[in-house]
N, C-alpha and C positions, 0 to 999 in steps of 0.2 A: 765547474759546476759538479755537485756534489753527485756521486753514484748512488743510485736507489736499489735496494735489494728487492728480490721477489718476496721475501719474508715479510718486509716492511709493507708491501703493497698488499700482501695477503692480510696481515693486522688491521691495515686501516679499512679494507673491503668489510672485514667481521665487524669492525666498529660501526661503520656507516651504512653498509649496504651500498655503497658507490660501484660502478662499474671499473675495470682494470684500468683503461686509460684515464679515467677522471681522477682515479687514486694516485696513479703515478704522477699525473701534472700536478695534483695538490701537494704531494711530497717534494717535487722538483721545487715548486714555488717558494716553500718555507724550508727549504735546504733539511729535509729529513724530520723535521720536528713535528712529532705524533699529534699532540695538542692543538698545535697552530693549523696542521692539516685537516684535524677533524673540523675546526672552527672555519677553515677555508671552504670547505665542502658545505657545511651548514649554511655559509653566506651565498655560496653559489647556488644552494638549494632553494634558498628564499628568493634570489634574484630570478630563477626559472619558475618557480611558483607565481610570482607577480606578473611574469610575462603570461601566463597561461590563465590568470586570473579573469578575464573577459570571455574565455572560452565555453562554450556550454558542455555542462556534465550532466547528460541526461540517462546514461547508462548506469550500471552498478549492481548492488545487491543489498537486501535487507539482512539484519543479524538479529538473533534472537538469543538471549541468554536468561536463565531461570535459575535462581538460587534461593531457597526456603520461601519466604512470603514476598519476595521481589522479583519481578521480571522486566528486562527491557527489551525494547525493540528500536532498532535505528534502520535509518537510509542511508548508504554510502554510496556518493555517485562518481562515476568515471565517464570518460568521453566516448569510449567503445565497449562494446559488449565483450570484445576478446580480451581487454585488460581485466574485465570483470571476472575471468576465470583464472587470472593470474594467481598463483599461490600466495605471493607476497599481499596482494591485494585481499584475498580471501582471508588470510591471517589477521590482517589489519583490522578488518570489519569484526571478526570475532574478537580480537582484543578490545578494541574500542567500545565493543558493547558490554563486554565484562566489567571495564572499569567503570561504565556509565551507571551499571546496575549497582555495582558496588559502592560508588561515591553520591550517587542520586543528585547531580547537579541541578540547579533550578532552570537552566536555558542554556542555550548554545555557546553564549559566552562565558558562562561557568564551566560549560563542559571542556572549552578550550585549554582550561588550566588543569583539568584532571591530570593527575600523574600516571603514567604507564608504568608497567612492571621494571622497565630499564630505566626509570627515573625522567625520562623525557616527557614533557606535556603532550596531551593529545594534539594540540595545535601544532607542534613540533613534529610529531610522528607524521601528521598528513603533510606537511612541508617536505619531510624527508621524503614521503611516498611520491609525492608529486614530482621530486628532482629525479628519484631512483628509477621509477616506473616510465617517466616520460610524458604523463598525462596529466590534467587536472584532477585531482582527487579531492574530494569535499564531504564532511559530515553534513547533509542536508538538513535532519532532523532526527528527533528522538523522543520516545514515549516510556515512561517508568509506571507500571501498574503493580498495585500491591494489593494483598489479599490477607484476610484472616487465617488463622489455624484451620476453622471450620470451612473455609472456601478452597476452591480448585482452579487451577490454571489450566488453560488448554493452550498449546502452543504448535505453531505449524508453520511451515514454508513450503510454498509451491514453485514448481518449474525451477528448482535449484536456487532458490531465495529471491525470485523476481517479485514474490508475493509474500509477505510475513504478517502472520496475525498471532495476537495474544487475547485469550478470553479470560474472563473472571467469572465463575458461576459458584452458586450456593445451592448446597443439597445436591451435587452431582459428582459423580466418580470421575476418575481421570479420562477414562474412555468417552464419555458423555462431552466431556469439556473439550477433548481434541477433535470429537467429530463435529461439534459446533465451529471450531475455529476452522476446519475443511470446508465446511458450509460457507462461512464467511468468507473464505478466501475466493471461492468459487463465484459468489454471487454478489459480491461488493457492497453490501449494504452501507449507510450512512449513520443510520441512528438505531437505536433498539426498538423505541415504538414510534407509532405514528403521531403521538401526542407531542413528540420532538419536532416534527416537521414543520417548517415556518410556512405560514399561509401564502406568502407571495412565491415561495419555492415550488409549493405544490401547484399554484396556478401556472407558474412558467413550464413546469414538467407536463403538466396537463395539456398546455397548448402545443408543447413539442409532439406529445403523442398523438393528438389530432391532426397535426401537420403531416405526420407519418401516414395516419390514416387517409388523408387526402392524396398522398403519393400512391398508396396501394390502390385505392379506388380508380385512379387514373389507368392502371395496368387492368383493374377489373373490368374497367369498361371496354376494353380493347378486345376482351373475350365474352363480352355480354353476361358478366356476372353481376348479381346485385350487390349495390355499394354497401360498403360498411358504415353503420351509424357513428356519428361523433361521440366521444365521452363527455357526459355532462358532469360528473364529480371524479375526483382522483383520489379521495382519501376518505377514511373513516371519519375523520374530524368534520367532513362537509355534510355527512349524512345525518342531520338532525332528524328529531322525533317527528317534525313536519314532513320533511323530505321522504321519510320512510313510510308514514302514514299516506302521502300521496302516491308512492310507488305501488301500495298494496291496493288503494282504490283502483289504480290504472290495471292493476292485474285482474282484478275482479270484473272491472267492465269488459277486458279483453275476453275472460272466460265467458262471460254472458253473450258477447257477441259472436263467440265460437259455438255457442249452443250447449256449452258443458252444464250438467245438472248441479244445482247449488249443493247438493249432499255431498259432492265428491271435491268441492273446493278446499277444504280444509286439508286434503291430502296433496293438492297441487301446489297450493300459495306458498307454503314454506319454502320449497325447493325453487320456486321462481324467484321468491324474495332473496334465498342466498345466491341465485346467479346475479340479481340486480346489484347486491352486495358486492359479489366478486368483481362485477363488470366495471363498477364505479369506485374501485379502491386500487387501481393500477399502480398509482404512484407509491402507494403504501407497499404494494408488493415488490416494487423496485429497490425502494430505499430504506424502508423498516424491516430489520431482521425478523421481529416476531410475527410479522404479517407474511412473510416469503413462504412459498411452499417448501418444505424441508427437502433438500438436494437427495437425501438417502431414502425417503420416502414421500413421495409428491401428493400422497392421499392425506397428508395433514400439513399444517403450518407448522413453522419452528415453534411458535408459541404452544400449539397442541402438544407437539413433541416433549416441549420442556416439562409441560404441566403433568404429563403421563408419567415423566420420570421424576417428578417431586422437585424439579430443579428449576432455578432462576438465575436469568442473565444478569450479572450486576454491571459489567462493563466490557467494552472491547477496544481494541486498536487493530486497524488493519492499514498497512502500508504498501503500495505497489510502486515498483522503481518507475521513476519519471513522469508520474501521474501529475498533471499540472504544469509540466515544464515543455515550454514549445521547443521542439527539437528542430536542429538546423537541418535543412534539406541538402543532402550531398550531392552534387553534381560528379559521379563516378568518373566519367570520360574526362572531364575539365581537370579533375584532380591528378589522374594519371598523366595527362599531357602537360601539367604543371610540373610534375616530378620528374618527366622525362627532359623538360627543358632546363631543369636546375641541374 
């Protein structure tokens, strides 16, 4: 058996990022041939990655990279949040986001073939990372936002990269664009305007909200509190001229029943109509950013805030790590017992 020097092991580790024992074993297997050792480790890494392919990777980080008129947002997943704080993982996210912004691949298949600065494909970099770090590492998704010279990017990452947002605004300065990105990170809207909400989606969300009201009313009944009424509408899209006219007539009938003089109705009706609209646009307020109360000044909506600043939201992308992934429920005690047994 050929003697393997510490210098050879060090060189192979620097080339591949492999552990000491893996590097030494590879060199022994190929009689010290450095090129063959690199290939040996790559094949081993691919085999490891294949074994990990069925594991659930729902932790990780978002990556944001902005250069000129192009911005990229990525989500890279790992199996545990511990690995998500690993320097190698963090650097991989940064590097992958950068090359995606620079190359603008059309989809994940094209992204896999993009070359990293060291000449490896993005796919190979993730295979190597899976082998080196010891967990399934995967590029789950990415988005590329582009703007004109007259537009402004707002980029923000929250909670160490658990949420990433990129906004594109027109007529806004950098501070306004970033503040809106922060709002979107916190409030999680799905669309810009209520007009973009699907009718079926509105109905589903309205049903969920009314179910929550039913649950609240069960608790209120226990303490003899008046039950909350169901929401009839959920979006401005549903508040037709006929609906608004009927609401105004109902308000007038209510004021008459209360004995309020007609001469003061004009002062009361606008406020009650606004309350009716607010109560019946709760789906908008949850999912359409322009209808949401602005998180830094809840006396106005985001739409009103942007209008005051002469700004228009062109587009946004928001990623939250693991959203939509069904996470595996771990039995910690069983896991420890299994490790002790082995």
